[in-house]
C-alpha positions in Angstrom: 0.0 0.0 0.0 1.4 3.4 -1.0 2.1 6.0 1.7 -0.6 8.7 2.1 0.0 12.3 3.0 -2.3 12.4 6.0 -0.9 9.1 7.4 2.7 10.2 7.0 2.0 13.5 8.9 -0.3 11.7 11.5 -2.9 14.4 10.8 -5.6 12.5 12.6 -3.6 12.9 15.8 -2.5 16.5 15.2 -5.8 18.0 14.0 -7.7 16.3 16.8 -5.3 17.3 19.6 -7.1 20.6 20.4 -9.4 20.0 23.4 -10.4 23.5 24.7 -11.3 23.5 28.4 -14.0 26.0 27.6 -15.9 23.4 25.5 -15.5 20.8 28.2 -17.2 23.2 30.6 -19.7 24.3 28.0 -18.6 27.9 28.2 -17.3 28.4 24.6 -14.4 30.8 24.2 -13.5 31.3 20.5 -9.8 32.2 21.0 -8.9 29.2 23.2 -8.3 27.2 20.0 -5.9 29.8 18.8 -4.1 29.7 22.2 -3.8 26.0 22.1 -2.5 25.7 18.5 0.1 28.4 19.0 1.5 26.7 22.1 1.4 23.3 20.4 3.3 24.8 17.5 5.9 26.2 20.0 6.4 22.8 21.4 6.9 21.3 17.9 9.6 23.9 17.2 11.2 23.2 20.6 11.4 19.6 19.5 13.1 20.6 16.3 15.5 22.9 18.1 16.6 20.0 20.3 17.0 17.7 17.2 19.4 20.3 15.8 21.2 21.1 19.0 21.7 17.4 19.8 23.3 16.8 16.4 25.6 19.8 17.0 26.5 18.5 20.5 27.4 15.1 19.0 29.8 16.6 16.5 31.3 19.0 19.1 32.0 16.2 21.6 34.5 14.6 19.3 38.1 14.7 20.7 39.2 16.7 17.7 36.8 18.7 15.5 38.5 19.3 12.1 38.0 23.0 11.3 38.9 22.3 7.7 36.3 19.7 7.1 32.5 19.5 6.4 31.9 19.0 10.2 32.3 22.6 11.1 30.2 23.7 8.2 27.5 21.3 9.4 27.6 22.8 12.9 27.3 26.3 11.5 24.5 25.3 9.2 22.4 23.7 11.9 23.0 26.5 14.4 21.8 29.0 11.7 18.7 26.9 11.3 18.2 27.2 15.1 18.4 31.0 14.7 15.8 30.9 11.9 13.5 28.8 14.0 13.8 31.2 17.0 12.9 34.1 14.6 9.7 32.2 13.8 9.0 31.8 17.5 9.2 35.6 17.9 7.0 36.2 14.9 4.3 33.9 16.3 3.7 36.4 19.1 2.2 38.7 16.4 -0.6 36.0 15.9 -1.0 35.7 19.7 -1.5 39.4 20.0 -4.5 39.3 17.8 -6.2 37.9 21.0 -7.4 40.8 23.1 -7.3 40.8 26.9 -11.0 40.3 27.1 -10.7 37.4 24.7 -8.1 35.8 27.0 -10.2 36.3 30.1 -13.0 34.3 28.5 -11.0 31.1 29.3 -7.9 32.2 31.4 -9.2 31.0 34.8 -10.0 27.6 33.3 -6.3 27.0 32.7 -5.0 27.1 36.3 -2.5 25.9 37.4 -1.2 25.1 33.9 1.4 27.5 32.6 4.0 27.9 29.9 6.4 27.9 32.7 5.8 24.1 32.8 7.3 23.7 29.3 9.8 20.9 29.9 11.2 21.1 26.4 12.1 24.8 26.6 13.9 24.2 29.9 15.9 21.4 28.2 16.7 23.6 25.2 18.1 26.3 27.6 20.1 23.7 29.6 21.5 22.1 26.4 22.7 25.5 25.2 24.4 26.3 28.5 22.0 27.9 31.0 22.6 26.3 34.4 20.4 26.1 37.5 22.6 28.4 39.5 22.5 31.1 36.8 18.7 31.2 36.7 16.4 33.8 38.1 13.8 32.5 40.6 15.5 29.2 41.3 13.0 28.3 44.0 10.2 28.4 41.5 12.1 27.0 38.5 11.1 23.3 39.0 8.3 23.7 41.6 5.6 23.4 38.9 7.0 20.3 37.2 6.1 16.6 37.7 8.8 14.4 39.3 9.8 12.8 36.0 10.1 16.2 34.4 12.4 17.4 37.2 14.6 14.3 36.6 14.7 15.1 32.8 15.7 18.7 33.4 18.4 17.7 35.9 19.8 15.1 33.5 20.0 17.7 30.8 21.8 20.1 33.0 24.3 17.3 34.0 25.3 16.9 30.3 28.0 19.0 28.6 26.3 22.0 27.2 27.0 23.7 23.9 28.7 26.6 25.7 31.1 24.2 27.5 31.9 22.3 24.3 32.6 25.6 22.5 35.0 26.5 25.3 36.9 23.2 24.8 36.9 23.7 21.0 38.4 27.2 21.4 41.0 26.0 23.9 42.3 23.5 21.2 43.1 26.3 18.8 46.6 25.5 17.7 48.0 28.8 16.4 49.6 30.1 19.5 51.3 26.8 20.5 53.4 26.7 17.4 56.5 28.9 17.7 57.2 28.9 13.9 54.0 30.9 13.4 55.5 33.8 15.4 59.2 33.6 14.7 59.1 36.6 12.3 56.4 38.5 14.3 57.4 42.0 15.2 55.9 42.8 18.6 56.3 43.7 22.2 57.5 40.7 24.3 56.3 40.6 27.9 57.3 37.9 30.4 54.5 35.4 30.9 52.5 36.5 27.9 52.6 35.4 24.3 54.3 38.1 22.2 51.1 38.6 20.1 48.9 39.2 23.1 51.3 41.6 24.9 51.5 43.5 21.6 47.7 43.5 21.2 47.1 44.5 24.8 49.3 47.5 24.4 47.4 48.6 21.2 44.1 48.0 23.0 45.0 50.1 26.0 46.1 53.0 23.8 42.7 52.9 22.1 40.8 53.4 25.4 39.0 56.7 26.0 40.2 58.6 29.1 37.1 57.5 31.1 37.8 53.9 30.3 41.4 53.7 31.4 40.6 53.2 35.0 39.1 49.8 34.0 42.0 48.7 31.7 42.9 45.9 34.1 39.9 43.9 32.9 42.0 42.7 30.0 44.1 40.6 32.3 41.0 39.5 34.2 39.3 38.1 31.1 42.4 36.9 29.1 44.9 35.8 31.8 43.2 35.1 35.1 43.1 31.3 35.1 41.5 31.3 38.5 38.4 33.2 37.4 35.9 30.5 38.3 32.9 32.7 37.6 33.5 32.3 33.8 32.6 29.3 31.7 34.8 30.6 28.8 38.4 30.2 30.0 41.2 32.7 29.5 42.7 30.6 26.7 39.4 30.2 25.0 38.7 33.9 25.3 42.0 34.7 23.6 41.2 32.3 20.8 37.7 33.7 20.3 39.0 37.3 20.2 41.6 36.3 17.7 38.9 34.8 15.5 36.8 38.0 15.7 39.9 40.2 14.9 41.1 38.2 11.9 37.8 36.7 10.6 38.6 37.9 7.1 41.1 35.1 6.6 39.6 31.9 5.0 40.6 29.6 7.9 38.7 31.8 10.4 35.6 32.5 8.5 33.6 29.4 9.6 34.8 29.7 13.3 33.6 33.3 13.2 30.3 32.2 11.9 29.9 29.7 14.7 30.6 32.3 17.3 28.2 34.7 15.5 25.5 32.0 15.5 25.7 31.8 19.3 25.3 35.5 19.7 22.3 35.4 17.3 20.7 32.6 19.3 21.0 34.7 22.5 19.7 37.8 20.7 16.6 35.9 19.4 16.0 34.3 22.8 16.2 37.8 24.3 13.9 39.2 21.7 11.4 36.4 22.3 11.5 37.0 26.1 11.0 40.8 25.6 8.1 40.3 23.2 6.6 37.7 25.6 7.0 40.1 28.6 5.3 42.9 26.8 2.5 40.7 25.6 1.8 39.4 29.1 1.8 43.0 30.4 -0.6 44.1 27.7 -2.9 41.1 28.3 -3.0 40.6 32.1 -1.2 43.7 33.4 0.4 43.1 36.8 -1.6 40.0 37.7 0.2 36.8 38.6 0.5 34.0 35.9 -1.8 31.0 35.8 1.0 28.9 37.2 1.6 31.3 40.2 4.6 33.2 38.9 4.8 37.0 39.2 4.0 37.4 35.5 5.6 40.3 33.9 8.0 40.9 36.8 9.4 37.4 36.5 9.7 37.6 32.7 11.6 40.9 33.0 14.1 39.5 35.5 14.6 36.4 33.3 15.2 38.7 30.3 17.9 40.6 32.1 19.7 37.5 33.6 19.3 34.6 31.1 21.9 35.5 28.5 23.7 32.2 27.8 26.6 33.4 25.6 27.2 36.7 27.3 30.9 35.9 27.9 31.4 35.7 24.2 29.4 38.8 23.6 31.6 40.6 26.1 34.7 40.1 24.0 33.5 42.7 21.5 34.5 45.2 24.2 38.1 44.3 23.4 38.1 44.9 19.6 40.2 47.6 18.1 40.2 49.3 14.7 41.4 47.1 11.7 44.1 49.6 10.9 45.6 49.3 14.3 45.7 45.4 14.4 49.2 43.9 14.8 50.5 42.7 11.5 50.8 38.9 11.3 53.9 37.3 10.0 53.9 35.8 6.5 54.0 32.3 8.0 50.9 33.0 10.0 49.1 34.6 7.1 49.7 31.5 5.0 48.4 29.3 7.8 45.2 31.3 7.8 44.8 31.5 4.1 44.1 29.0 1.3 46.9 26.6 0.6 48.2 26.8 -3.0 49.2 23.6 -4.7 
């Protein structure tokens, strides 16, 4: 028997999976169907996000990721897909906002204590990317609304190596600074205890600071040389590698690594945009009332928006960029390493 469209997509299950509480209680509320479909769609996209993220984690967990192979291209491609999916999640709020506050009140009280805060998939997506329990706002409330098996699933997700941690390991493996031949002809300012490139770059960076910024110039050493900085996930060595990628991304060998880092910042930006739009929608719809699950509503969402940046340590590195014309000139050997190989 040939495969049929509706069977392949399991349409009988999907199209009959909307069971409004208002109909069960014989108090019809027209917009509850929209509310259900939008949230079901969110959950389907969360499932696809985890499908993409898990595939990236599998590649990144390899002992040595070949930056000059299709593997890195695959990672960048799938992370870009995650970015696009997150943009769709933001756009879905436009549809939700066609529901007025009075439309929502027609069925809102019927939903208690159910809440989007109970989305186990979204919590697992955040954990897989790198948001840990101790970094969250409202920790006491975070798992209080979940079923026991859901709490276990979230804790298991948080116990696994996250994308952020794997990116840190990948950056630490960057070979360029461990090979003396790359720097034999480099003309720079040597400082004891620092690679000649970074002592040269630090001097150029500090000269670029405005007068009001010079009192905080010591932050360079804190980020790029303090190996005991336990508050950071991205290590000093990984931070140096990431900054180098940002500075010299025009070289062919660094284009894909730069795209990977840029994808992470895009993911954070889209998650932040989604939280911001969600917060404003909640404020518009229920004002300052508490959520159906018992959260503080808009206030909780605002605090999470401010705190839940996953890749903020990578974003912070843009504070240390300088103008292209002031970049230290790489040696010919290093330029050849970063360029296309001629045969």
